[in-house]
C-alpha positions as CSV (number, residue, x, y, z in Angstrom):
1,M,-17.8,77.2,-114.6
2,P,-13.8,76.9,-113.1
3,F,-10.9,74.5,-114.0
4,R,-11.4,71.6,-111.8
5,Q,-8.6,69.3,-113.4
6,F,-5.1,70.4,-114.3
7,V,-3.1,67.9,-116.6
8,L,0.5,68.3,-116.1
9,K,2.8,67.6,-118.4
10,V,5.5,66.0,-116.8
11,H,7.1,64.4,-119.8
12,G,6.9,65.1,-123.7
13,R,8.1,61.9,-124.5
14,C,6.8,58.5,-124.8
15,N,8.8,55.1,-125.0
16,L,5.8,53.9,-127.3
17,A,4.7,54.4,-130.0
18,C,1.2,53.3,-130.7
19,R,-0.1,53.0,-134.2
20,Y,-3.2,55.3,-133.6
21,C,-1.8,57.6,-130.9
22,Y,-3.2,61.2,-132.3
23,L,-0.8,62.9,-130.3
24,Y,2.6,61.9,-131.6
25,A,1.2,60.6,-135.1
26,G,-1.4,62.7,-135.5
27,A,-2.2,66.0,-137.2
28,D,-0.6,68.3,-134.2
29,S,3.1,68.1,-134.3
30,G,3.7,70.6,-131.5
31,W,5.5,68.4,-129.4
32,R,8.6,68.8,-131.2
33,D,9.2,72.1,-130.4
34,R,9.0,71.5,-126.9
35,P,11.3,70.5,-124.4
36,A,11.1,66.8,-123.3
37,A,10.4,68.0,-119.8
38,P,9.5,70.6,-118.2
39,D,12.0,72.8,-115.5
40,D,11.7,73.6,-111.7
41,R,10.2,77.2,-113.0
42,V,7.5,75.8,-114.6
43,L,6.2,73.3,-112.1
44,S,6.8,76.1,-109.3
45,R,4.9,78.6,-111.9
46,A,2.2,75.7,-112.3
47,A,1.8,75.2,-108.9
48,D,1.0,78.6,-107.8
49,R,-1.5,79.2,-111.1
50,I,-3.3,75.8,-109.8
51,A,-3.5,77.6,-105.9
52,E,-4.9,80.8,-107.3
53,H,-7.6,79.4,-109.5
54,A,-8.7,77.3,-106.5
55,A,-8.9,80.0,-104.3
56,A,-10.4,82.3,-106.7
57,H,-13.3,80.3,-107.0
58,G,-13.5,78.5,-103.7
59,L,-12.7,74.9,-104.7
60,P,-12.8,72.0,-102.0
61,D,-10.9,70.1,-104.3
62,I,-9.0,69.6,-107.5
63,A,-7.6,67.1,-109.9
64,L,-4.3,67.0,-110.6
65,V,-3.5,64.3,-113.5
66,L,0.7,64.0,-114.5
67,H,0.6,63.2,-118.0
68,G,2.5,62.7,-121.1
69,G,3.9,61.3,-123.1
70,E,4.8,58.8,-120.5
71,P,5.0,60.5,-117.0
72,L,7.2,57.7,-115.7
73,L,10.1,58.8,-118.0
74,T,10.3,61.4,-115.0
75,D,12.1,60.0,-111.7
76,P,9.2,58.8,-109.1
77,A,10.8,61.3,-106.7
78,R,10.0,64.5,-108.9
79,L,6.4,63.5,-109.5
80,G,6.1,63.2,-105.9
81,A,7.9,66.9,-105.5
82,V,5.4,68.2,-107.9
83,V,2.6,67.5,-106.0
84,D,3.8,68.1,-102.8
85,R,4.4,71.4,-104.5
86,V,0.7,71.8,-105.3
87,R,-0.8,70.7,-101.9
88,A,1.7,73.1,-100.2
89,A,0.4,75.3,-102.6
90,V,-3.4,75.7,-102.0
91,E,-5.5,76.8,-99.3
92,P,-5.9,74.4,-96.1
93,G,-9.1,72.7,-97.4
94,C,-8.4,72.3,-100.6
95,T,-7.6,68.8,-101.5
96,V,-5.5,67.7,-104.4
97,H,-6.5,64.2,-105.7
98,A,-3.3,63.4,-107.1
99,T,-3.0,60.4,-110.4
100,V,-0.4,59.3,-112.7
101,Q,-1.8,58.1,-116.0
102,T,0.9,55.6,-117.7
103,N,0.9,52.9,-120.2
104,G,2.2,50.5,-117.6
105,T,5.3,48.9,-118.7
106,L,7.4,51.0,-116.4
107,L,6.0,50.3,-113.2
108,T,7.9,49.2,-110.9
109,R,7.8,48.2,-107.2
110,D,10.6,50.8,-106.4
111,R,8.5,53.0,-108.6
112,L,5.0,52.3,-106.5
113,D,6.6,52.5,-103.2
114,V,7.5,56.2,-104.5
115,L,4.3,56.9,-105.9
116,A,2.7,55.8,-102.7
117,R,4.4,57.7,-100.0
118,H,3.4,60.9,-102.4
119,R,-0.5,59.6,-102.6
120,V,-0.2,59.8,-106.4
121,R,-3.0,56.9,-107.7
122,V,-2.5,55.4,-110.7
123,G,-4.5,55.0,-114.3
124,V,-3.1,52.6,-116.5
125,S,-3.6,52.9,-120.7
126,L,-4.5,49.3,-121.5
127,D,-7.1,48.2,-124.9
128,G,-7.3,44.7,-123.2
129,G,-6.3,42.0,-121.2
130,L,-4.8,39.7,-123.7
131,A,-1.7,40.4,-125.8
132,A,-3.6,40.5,-129.1
133,H,-5.7,43.2,-127.7
134,N,-2.9,45.7,-127.6
135,R,-1.0,45.0,-131.5
136,E,-1.4,48.3,-131.9
137,R,0.7,49.5,-128.8
138,V,4.0,48.7,-129.7
139,D,7.7,50.2,-129.0
140,H,9.9,52.7,-131.5
141,A,11.4,49.3,-132.6
142,G,8.1,48.1,-133.7
143,R,7.9,45.2,-129.9
144,P,4.9,44.5,-128.7
145,S,4.5,46.6,-125.0
146,W,1.8,44.1,-123.7
147,P,4.2,41.9,-121.6
148,A,6.0,44.6,-119.9
149,A,2.5,46.4,-119.1
150,A,0.9,43.0,-118.1
151,R,3.3,42.8,-115.6
152,G,2.8,46.5,-114.7
153,L,-0.7,45.9,-114.0
154,R,-0.6,42.8,-111.7
155,L,2.9,44.4,-109.7
156,L,0.1,47.1,-109.0
157,A,-2.7,45.2,-108.0
158,D,-0.9,42.8,-105.8
159,H,1.6,45.6,-104.4
160,W,-0.8,48.5,-104.2
161,P,-4.2,48.1,-104.8
162,A,-5.5,50.8,-102.9
163,G,-3.0,53.3,-105.4
164,Y,-5.1,51.4,-108.6
165,A,-7.3,54.1,-110.3
166,G,-8.1,52.1,-113.1
167,I,-7.7,51.0,-117.2
168,L,-8.3,53.6,-119.9
169,S,-9.4,51.3,-122.8
170,V,-9.3,52.4,-126.6
171,V,-12.5,50.5,-128.6
172,D,-11.5,48.5,-131.5
173,P,-14.4,47.2,-132.9
174,G,-11.9,44.2,-134.9
175,T,-12.1,42.3,-131.3
176,D,-14.5,40.5,-129.2
177,P,-16.2,43.0,-127.0
178,V,-16.9,40.3,-124.0
179,E,-13.6,38.5,-124.5
180,V,-12.2,42.4,-124.1
181,Y,-14.3,43.1,-120.8
182,E,-13.5,39.9,-119.4
183,S,-9.8,39.8,-119.9
184,L,-10.2,43.6,-118.3
185,L,-11.5,42.4,-115.0
186,A,-8.8,40.1,-114.5
187,L,-6.1,42.8,-113.9
188,R,-8.5,44.1,-111.0
189,P,-8.8,47.1,-111.8
190,P,-11.6,49.2,-109.3
191,A,-12.4,51.4,-113.1
192,V,-13.2,50.5,-116.4
193,D,-13.5,53.8,-119.0
194,F,-13.9,52.9,-123.2
195,L,-12.7,55.6,-124.8
196,L,-13.4,56.3,-128.9
197,P,-10.6,56.3,-130.9
198,H,-10.2,60.1,-131.9
199,G,-11.2,60.9,-135.5
200,N,-13.6,63.7,-136.6
201,L,-15.7,64.1,-140.1
202,S,-12.7,64.8,-141.8
203,A,-10.4,62.4,-140.9
204,P,-12.5,59.4,-139.5
205,P,-11.9,57.0,-137.2
206,P,-11.0,53.3,-138.4
207,G,-14.3,51.2,-139.8
208,L,-16.2,54.3,-140.5
209,P,-18.1,55.1,-142.1
210,A,-19.1,51.6,-141.7
211,P,-20.5,49.3,-145.0
212,A,-24.3,48.9,-144.7
213,S,-24.0,45.2,-142.8
214,A,-22.4,46.7,-140.0
215,P,-23.6,50.2,-140.1
216,V,-22.7,51.7,-136.4
217,P,-19.7,48.8,-135.7
218,Y,-18.5,51.2,-132.6
219,G,-22.1,51.2,-131.3
220,D,-22.5,47.3,-131.4
221,W,-19.6,46.5,-129.6
222,L,-20.1,49.3,-126.7
223,C,-24.2,47.8,-126.3
224,A,-22.5,44.4,-126.4
225,A,-19.6,44.9,-123.2
226,F,-22.5,46.8,-122.3
227,D,-24.9,43.7,-121.8
228,R,-21.7,41.5,-120.8
229,W,-21.5,44.4,-117.7
230,W,-25.5,45.1,-116.9
231,E,-25.8,41.1,-116.5
232,A,-23.4,40.1,-113.8
233,G,-25.9,40.6,-111.0
234,R,-23.7,42.6,-109.6
235,R,-20.8,45.3,-110.0
236,D,-17.7,43.9,-111.3
237,V,-16.3,47.0,-111.9
238,R,-17.1,50.7,-112.7
239,V,-17.6,51.7,-116.2
240,R,-17.9,55.2,-116.3
241,L,-19.5,55.6,-120.1
242,F,-21.6,53.2,-118.7
243,E,-22.7,54.5,-115.5
244,E,-22.6,58.0,-116.8
245,C,-25.1,57.4,-119.8
246,I,-27.6,55.8,-117.3
247,A,-27.1,58.9,-115.2
248,L,-27.9,61.2,-117.9
249,L,-31.1,59.2,-119.1
250,L,-31.9,59.2,-115.6
251,G,-32.0,63.0,-115.7
252,I,-28.9,63.3,-113.0
253,P,-26.1,65.4,-114.2
254,A,-22.9,63.6,-115.2
255,A,-19.4,64.9,-116.4
256,T,-17.8,64.2,-118.9
257,E,-16.0,64.3,-122.1
258,S,-17.8,62.0,-123.8
259,L,-21.7,62.7,-123.4
260,G,-24.0,65.2,-121.9
261,L,-23.9,68.9,-122.4
262,Q,-22.5,69.6,-118.8
263,P,-18.9,71.9,-119.0
264,F,-15.5,70.3,-119.4
265,T,-13.8,71.5,-116.8
266,A,-9.8,70.6,-117.4
267,V,-6.9,72.5,-118.6
268,V,-3.6,71.4,-119.3
269,V,-0.1,73.1,-118.5
270,E,2.7,72.1,-121.1
271,T,6.2,71.3,-120.7
272,D,7.4,74.4,-121.8
273,G,4.8,76.4,-119.5
274,S,2.0,77.0,-122.4
275,I,-1.7,76.7,-121.3
276,E,-3.8,74.4,-123.1
277,Q,-7.2,72.7,-124.0
278,V,-7.4,69.2,-124.0
279,D,-4.9,67.0,-126.1
280,S,-8.1,65.1,-127.7
281,L,-8.7,68.5,-129.6
282,K,-4.7,67.9,-131.5
283,S,-6.7,64.7,-133.4
284,A,-8.1,67.9,-135.1
285,Y,-5.4,70.2,-136.6
286,E,-2.5,71.7,-136.0
287,G,-2.8,73.7,-133.2
288,A,-6.1,73.0,-132.1
289,A,-5.6,73.0,-128.6
290,A,-3.2,76.0,-128.6
291,T,-4.4,79.5,-126.1
292,G,-1.5,81.5,-126.3
293,L,-1.5,81.3,-123.0
294,D,1.1,80.4,-120.4
295,V,1.6,80.2,-116.5
296,H,4.8,82.8,-116.6
297,R,2.2,85.7,-117.9
298,N,-1.3,84.2,-117.4
299,S,-3.9,82.9,-115.3
300,F,-6.2,80.5,-115.3
301,D,-8.8,82.9,-115.0
302,E,-7.5,83.8,-118.7
303,A,-8.0,80.8,-119.9
304,L,-11.6,80.4,-119.2
305,A,-12.1,83.5,-121.2
306,H,-10.4,81.9,-124.6
307,P,-13.3,81.1,-127.6
308,G,-12.1,77.5,-127.6
309,V,-12.9,76.8,-124.1
310,A,-15.9,79.0,-124.0
311,A,-17.5,76.7,-127.0
312,R,-17.0,74.2,-124.6
313,H,-18.7,75.7,-121.8
314,A,-21.7,76.7,-124.1
315,G,-23.5,73.7,-124.0
316,E,-26.8,73.1,-126.6
317,A,-25.6,76.7,-127.7
318,A,-22.6,75.6,-129.7
319,L,-24.5,72.1,-131.4
320,A,-25.6,71.7,-134.5
321,D,-29.2,72.2,-135.2
322,S,-29.8,68.7,-135.8
323,C,-28.2,67.8,-132.3
324,R,-30.1,70.2,-131.1
325,S,-33.4,69.3,-132.4
326,C,-32.5,65.5,-131.4
327,P,-34.7,63.3,-128.7
328,L,-30.9,62.3,-127.2
329,L,-29.6,65.5,-127.3
330,H,-29.4,66.1,-123.2
331,V,-27.8,62.8,-122.6
332,C,-25.7,62.5,-126.2
333,G,-24.6,66.3,-126.3
334,G,-23.7,66.1,-129.4
335,G,-20.7,63.5,-128.3
336,Q,-17.4,64.7,-127.7
337,Y,-16.2,67.7,-129.3
338,P,-12.9,66.7,-131.1
339,H,-15.2,64.1,-133.3
340,R,-17.3,67.0,-134.3
341,Y,-14.9,68.7,-136.3
342,E,-14.7,68.9,-140.2
343,R,-12.6,71.0,-142.0
344,G,-14.2,74.4,-143.3
345,S,-17.1,74.1,-140.7
346,G,-15.4,73.7,-138.0
347,F,-17.0,71.7,-134.6
348,R,-20.7,72.9,-135.6
349,N,-21.3,69.2,-136.8
350,P,-22.6,66.1,-135.5
351,S,-20.1,63.6,-134.3
352,V,-18.5,61.1,-136.7
353,Y,-19.7,59.0,-134.3
354,C,-23.4,60.2,-134.1
355,A,-24.9,56.6,-135.7
356,D,-22.7,55.2,-133.1
357,L,-23.8,57.1,-130.0
358,Q,-27.7,56.8,-130.7
359,R,-27.1,52.8,-131.0
360,F,-25.7,53.3,-127.8
361,I,-27.6,55.2,-126.0
362,R,-31.2,54.0,-127.1
363,H,-29.7,50.3,-126.2
364,V,-29.0,51.9,-122.4
365,A,-32.4,53.5,-122.4
366,D,-34.1,50.3,-123.5
367,R,-32.7,47.9,-120.7
368,L,-32.9,50.5,-118.1
369,A,-36.7,51.1,-119.4
370,V,-37.0,47.3,-118.7
371,S,-35.2,47.2,-115.3
372,L,-37.3,50.0,-114.3
373,G,-40.5,48.7,-115.6
374,R,-41.8,51.5,-117.5
375,Q,-44.6,52.0,-120.0
376,G,-45.1,53.7,-123.0
377,G,-41.4,53.7,-124.7
378,P,-38.2,52.8,-124.4
379,I,-36.7,56.6,-123.6
380,P,-37.1,57.3,-120.0
381,R,-38.3,61.1,-119.7
382,A,-35.0,62.8,-119.3
383,A,-33.5,61.4,-122.4
384,H,-36.4,63.7,-124.2
385,D,-36.7,66.4,-122.8
386,G,-33.6,66.6,-120.4
387,P,-33.4,67.0,-116.6
388,P,-36.7,67.9,-114.9
């Protein structure tokens, strides 16, 4: 499976210091040894390598994600030039879908105008639509980022709604899920994706292991948010996790890092030109995302052959025995790869969120079965047997 999503680190530093950040406050400190921003040689070579890979595999379209750190610490004109360079390098007929993933605090009308001219859509990371939901998202002086982020989101929705890609939101089980969902709706995103905080069996996320009185806090949170979304009577907003869980329950392949057995086809180019696996792996241990390759000397096809990437493409074969025998296998897929890590045994383990994912998937299956009028059990056949 070729790479289809290319994450280009256009800035290696961030203007925020979110307290849960796995990248700057986690197990991997490699960012300290890299330049704050890539030079023109790295960007040019990365564009060539992306085009080379797309041509070699006959890809009709690719996703280019401008990432950080905080990518808007870079001049938007330079971001536009990077996207133009990739579009010029790929073969005719290959469409480049460009997005910048930002914390929203630096969005201005001028910056949006530049991004619009270069057809770069804007995704925003935010943990809810109220100040209380974003209390962990602070700047380096400990000041809240919410006022600036809220201004940025409203500007984006008002000034360039066509360029609004959506919101990524990290789940906090201490918040009210319905309040979080409805407050995000007020920011008018076309899509929302709920993310579980990065943790693993050796470094569990907040609230896990859970008390007996609330054994699946993340699963309960997702179920409550799902019910609010499901019972609306119409689709208020696309919620990727919910829609892809439904698709997988129906036996429809879905491409997501969080669920299912489909190979994950993203790759990262760091500010020094290093080719790495996705950043979420850095929550496991120092160097977990490294491949030893770079765009100056190596192709992305060489990265496909890296053992770490191959493991992500191995599907069921890479899972623990208990996962392979689970009736939810083809929906859960073992959960997100970094969440399976345990010091001493690697990644062949059930997810630290195993119980939470079971709670959520079974709940969605129950709701879906009722809607479809199924008899003989709450979980559609695909959840037991995989795609027909």
